[in-house]
C-alpha positions in Angstrom: 78.4 139.6 99.1 76.6 142.9 99.1 73.2 143.6 97.6 73.2 145.0 94.1 72.8 148.7 93.7 70.3 150.1 91.1 72.9 150.3 88.3 74.1 146.8 88.9 70.6 145.5 88.9 69.8 147.3 85.7 72.7 145.6 83.9 71.7 142.2 85.4 68.1 142.7 84.1 69.5 143.5 80.6 71.8 140.5 80.3 70.3 137.4 78.7 70.6 134.0 80.4 72.8 131.8 78.2 75.0 132.7 75.2 72.5 132.1 72.4 71.8 135.8 72.1 74.5 137.8 73.9 73.9 141.5 74.4 76.6 143.7 72.7 78.3 146.5 74.6 76.9 149.0 72.1 73.4 147.9 72.9 73.9 148.1 76.6 75.2 151.6 76.2 72.1 152.6 74.2 69.7 150.9 76.6 71.3 152.4 79.8 72.3 155.8 78.4 75.7 155.3 80.1 79.2 155.4 78.6 80.8 152.2 77.6 83.3 152.7 80.4 80.5 152.8 83.0 78.8 149.7 81.5 82.1 147.7 81.5 82.9 149.0 85.1 79.5 147.9 86.3 80.0 144.4 84.7 83.4 144.2 86.3 81.9 144.9 89.8 79.1 142.4 89.2 81.7 139.7 88.5 84.5 140.6 91.0 82.4 141.9 94.0 79.1 140.1 93.6 80.4 136.9 92.0 77.9 137.0 89.2 78.8 134.5 86.4 78.8 136.9 83.4 80.6 135.9 80.3 81.4 137.6 77.0 81.8 136.5 73.4 84.3 138.7 71.4 83.8 137.3 67.9 81.4 138.8 65.4 78.7 138.3 64.6 77.2 137.5 67.9 79.5 139.3 70.3 78.3 140.5 73.6 77.7 139.8 77.3 75.5 137.1 78.8 74.8 135.3 82.1 76.6 131.9 82.1 74.2 129.0 82.7 76.4 125.9 82.2 79.9 124.6 82.1 80.1 124.8 78.3 79.3 128.5 78.4 81.8 129.0 81.3 84.6 127.4 79.2 83.8 129.5 76.2 83.9 132.7 78.4 87.1 131.6 80.0 89.0 130.9 76.8 89.7 134.5 75.7 90.5 135.5 79.3 93.0 132.8 79.7 94.6 133.7 76.4 94.8 137.3 77.4 96.4 136.4 80.7 99.1 134.3 78.9 99.8 137.1 76.4 100.1 139.7 79.1 102.4 137.4 81.1 104.7 137.0 78.0 104.8 140.7 77.5 105.7 141.3 81.2 108.4 138.7 81.1 110.0 140.3 78.0 109.9 143.8 79.5 111.3 142.4 82.7 114.2 140.6 81.0 115.1 143.1 78.3 118.4 144.9 78.7 117.9 148.6 78.9 120.0 150.9 76.8 121.9 153.5 78.8 120.8 157.1 78.2 124.4 158.3 77.7 
């Protein structure tokens, strides 16, 4: 695991520990001055490269990112990811198995 660069550390410093007050993407964009794509990309790197336990809540009010501190928060963060994986798998299976119309 590599050391965090300045941008990665900045995001880690802005994320609250625990899901009680998650920090919305819009707020992270405002605080960093970055685009939402850059913020999301930095969070992606923190999770996949640096193995940081960062979760997200997608329901309003109270949506946003947070540092996972216990198993309950981990499970809450995993639920929408698991659902998204299942939905994408269903879509891929349908596309894979659908008969294609000839272009004639």
